C-alpha positions in Angstrom: 115.9 157.4 70.2 113.4 154.8 69.6 112.5 151.8 71.7 114.0 149.5 69.1 117.6 150.4 70.2 119.4 147.6 71.9 121.1 147.9 75.2 124.5 147.7 73.5 123.6 150.6 71.2 122.4 152.7 74.2 125.6 152.0 76.2 127.7 152.9 73.1 125.8 156.2 72.9 126.3 156.8 76.6 130.1 156.1 76.3 130.3 158.5 73.3 128.4 161.2 75.2 130.6 160.7 78.3 133.7 161.1 76.1 132.4 164.2 74.4 131.4 165.7 77.8 134.9 165.1 79.2 136.5 166.7 76.1 134.3 169.7 76.4 135.2 170.1 80.1 138.9 170.0 79.2 138.4 172.7 76.6 136.4 174.9 78.9 138.8 174.3 81.8 141.7 175.5 79.7 139.8 178.7 78.7 138.8 179.4 82.3 142.3 178.9 83.6 143.7 181.3 81.1 141.1 183.9 82.0 141.6 183.4 85.8 145.4 183.7 85.4 145.0 186.9 83.4 142.8 188.5 86.0 145.0 187.3 88.9 148.0 189.1 87.3 145.9 192.1 86.3 144.7 192.7 89.9 147.8 191.3 91.7 145.7 188.8 93.6 147.2 186.4 96.1 146.3 182.8 96.8 145.1 183.8 100.3 142.7 186.3 98.7 141.4 183.8 96.2 141.0 180.9 98.6 140.8 182.2 102.1 141.2 179.6 104.8 143.2 177.3 102.5 146.6 178.4 104.0 149.3 175.8 104.3 150.2 175.3 107.9 153.7 176.4 108.5 155.6 174.0 110.6 157.7 175.5 113.4 161.4 174.9 113.0 162.5 172.2 115.3 165.9 172.8 116.9 168.7 170.3 116.4 169.3 168.2 119.5 172.1 165.8 118.4 175.3 166.4 116.4 177.9 164.0 115.1 181.1 165.9 115.8 183.1 163.8 113.3 180.8 164.4 110.3 178.7 167.4 111.3 175.5 165.4 110.7 172.6 166.4 113.0 169.3 165.1 114.2 166.3 166.9 115.9 165.4 163.9 117.9 162.2 163.4 115.9 161.5 160.6 113.5 163.6 157.7 112.7 167.0 157.5 114.4 169.7 158.2 111.8 172.2 155.4 111.0 175.1 157.3 112.5 173.3 157.3 115.9 171.6 154.0 115.8 172.7 151.7 118.7 174.8 154.4 120.3 174.3 156.4 123.5 172.5 159.5 122.4 173.6 161.4 125.4 177.2 161.7 124.1 175.8 163.4 120.9 173.4 165.7 122.7 174.1 169.4 121.9 174.4 171.5 125.1 172.3 174.6 125.1 174.3 177.6 124.0 176.4 175.5 121.6 
């Protein structure tokens, strides 16, 4: 690279190098993924063993609080009120404990 190169020429070279770098990363990523998958299967590794602390938080099941006796539709009482219950007295749809 000489000092006689224009800014446009240098930027074009930079763009080409960036393109080549990204292509090489894709190629190597593919090879590494194949190798990792092979070793995971070979040793029977689990996601928790590979990435400890990256567990998905399990949400506790929320019990159903309201039921439409005509349609069987239910609602836990969380989130947006369903259309079948909107504007109505929720108490008449409340599921009694033990039911």
